[in-house]
C-alpha positions, 0 to 999 in steps of 0.5 A, spaced: 394 554 659 388 559 660 384 560 654 384 567 650 378 571 650 375 575 645 369 580 647 364 583 643 363 591 644 356 593 643 351 590 648 356 587 651 361 592 654 357 598 651 350 599 651 347 601 644 341 605 645 339 606 637 333 609 638 336 615 642 341 616 636 335 616 631 332 621 635 338 625 635 340 625 628 332 627 626 333 633 631 339 635 628 336 635 620 329 636 622 327 629 619 322 624 621 325 618 625 323 613 619 328 616 614 334 616 619 332 609 620 333 607 613 340 610 613 342 606 619 340 600 615 343 602 608 349 599 605 352 606 606 353 604 614 355 597 612 361 599 607 363 604 613 363 599 618 367 594 613 372 600 611 370 600 604 369 608 605 373 613 610 371 617 615 371 624 610 367 620 605 362 618 610 360 624 612 360 627 605 355 622 603 351 623 610 351 631 608 349 629 601 343 624 603 341 630 608 341 635 603 345 639 608 348 644 603 352 648 608 356 641 610 354 642 617 355 635 619 362 635 621 367 629 625 366 633 632 359 633 631 358 626 629 362 624 635 358 628 640 352 625 637 354 618 638 356 619 645 349 620 648 347 613 645 353 609 648 353 607 656 358 603 659 356 596 662 360 597 668 358 589 670 362 587 664 367 591 665 368 589 672 369 582 669 374 584 664 378 587 670 378 581 673 380 577 667 386 581 665 391 578 670 389 571 668 389 571 660 390 575 654 383 579 652 382 582 645 376 586 642 373 583 636 367 588 634 363 590 628 364 597 628 366 604 625 372 609 626 367 614 628 364 609 634 370 608 636 372 615 637 366 616 640 367 611 645 374 613 646 373 620 648 367 618 653 370 612 656 378 613 655 380 607 660 376 602 656 379 600 650 386 600 652 384 594 657 385 590 651 391 587 648 389 587 641 383 590 638 380 587 632 375 592 628 371 590 622 373 596 618 380 594 619 378 587 617 374 589 611 369 584 613 364 583 619 361 578 623 358 573 622 362 572 616 368 567 618 373 571 615 373 576 621 374 570 626 380 568 621 383 575 621 382 575 628 386 569 630 391 571 625 392 578 628 393 575 635 396 568 634 392 564 637 388 558 635 380 557 636 380 551 640 384 555 645 379 561 645 373 564 647 368 568 644 363 573 647 358 576 643 350 578 644 348 575 637 346 568 636 349 568 629 355 571 631 357 566 636 354 560 632 359 562 626 365 562 631 363 556 634 363 552 627 370 555 627 372 551 633 371 557 638 368 556 645 363 561 645 358 564 650 352 568 648 352 574 653 345 576 656 347 578 663 353 578 668 351 572 672 350 567 666 357 570 664 360 569 670 358 562 671 361 560 664 367 563 665 368 559 672 366 553 668 373 555 664 377 556 670 377 563 671 376 567 677 371 572 677 368 572 683 371 578 687 367 583 682 
């Protein structure tokens, strides 16, 4: 039986230019980039990514933080801003397409609803390629917490020893490995192809 494969999203399938996002938000609110970076690293972002607050509450809090009395930051505006830093990694998508007929593929991502909406609007064909999508904001926790991997296994009905997890961050693959997943830390297309071929997947015609 071929192993089921869990893919991370950011910097595996979608390149995330965080500096670009910082610049765009700084321009939007006429603030320094350091102030924007502090917000990006704040507990607000983590709560949003783990589903502790919803979209409307998140945008309200951003407007408050930015002293935006006119509440000009809207859902549509945030989506438009986030479309710019996201760029699809075609080489990984090609691998994804080759795998689809060989096994089940799942998405396992630390993300928030706004980012997913932005990706869906910019690249509408990408997310539907996965049989199931596991997001941190649905799981109520985020990688590398092992609870999110357990949640993913429960959602998909597979066992870790019959699963592969691909992520760009060392701490995330280490955590999944401890649970029994086969893991690969993503760096580039060639290394990923070699890893998948060692697990008997045909990804040569890409």
